[in-house]
N, C-alpha and C positions, 0 to 999 in steps of 0.2 A: 431557445429550441421549438419548433413548434412542426418538427415532423413528426408524425404517426409514431410510435411507437413509446420506449420511457425517455423520462424525460428526465434531462441533463446527469439534476441531484439522484433521482435512483439511480439510472449508465454510472454515475463519478464513485458508488458509493457499493455499488458490483466491480466496480473495476479490482475491489480489493477484497472482496469473497474468498476469490482462490487464488488466488497470491497473486502472484507473475502470470501464469495462464491466462484467468478470467483483465487483466491487465494486456496481454498484449493482445487478447482476442476483442477486444473497444477500440483498439486501439487500430485494426482492421479490420470492424467491418464499421458500416455506414450508414445512416448520418455520423452516429455517433465522433466516426477518429478529424471529425470537420467540427468539434466545440470544444473548445482551446479549456475548458474546464473539463471537464471528461479525457481529452486529452494527459494534463498535468495528474489527470487522480492518476491514471493507468501506467504513465512513466514515475508515480509518486509508489505504486502500489510495484510495478516490477525491482529498481531500485533496495525499497522495503527488504521483499520481501528474497533480492541476497547478499546483502546487509545480515540480514538475520540467519543466513544461514548457514553467511560464512563466522556469524557470529557461536554459532551449535559446532559449530565444522575447531575453530578454538578453546571452546571450552569441554569439544572432547576429548584433545588433546593434555588438557591439560590439569583432568578430573584424578587431582590428588587437593586432602588435604578442604580445605575451605570449600572449594569450586563445590566441590557434590552439595554443598550443603543448599551454597545457592543458587543455583542450577531450578529448584521446583518458583526458586521467586521468580528468577528471570527468565521460566515461564510463564507463568504469572503474568509479571508484568506487558510483554509480549500479545498475551494477549492481550489483553487492558487496552494495549494501544492498538492492537485490529479496532477491534470492537469501539472505538475513541476513533481512529479516520473513518470509520463505518457513513458512523454515527454521526459526526462532521457535515464526510459531504454529503449525506443526503437530506441534511439540513443545511443544506447553499453557503457549506464555510470552506473555507480556501486554507485549510491549513497545512504552516512548512515544515519540513522535519528538518536538524538539522543538518548539514552539505546534503541535502535527497531533496530538499524540496527545491533550495538550491538549480542544481543540473536536474530537477522535472518540470522547475518551470524556464529553463531551458529549450527542453524538447520539446515539450508544447510547444 
């Protein structure tokens, strides 16, 4: 896209910055909502954050025994995934997450 403003790779990376909030913002803002690359990352960010929220609710319900010790590791894995998705998008790579990526691709 040659429109003034952010390039697609920067907009795609920013879709992940504040989770579903920035995903929704980039789905609303023109000209970014016209880019298939940005739309894919916006939808994937939204779906990823919803899944992450549901996972944390389920973990909160299962706070017995081993789950308490696994929570920090799961949190760290989430941060690493978040940074990886921003980095990959910034480098014009379209990483499709299992299930979520397919849903995002259908919406984009």
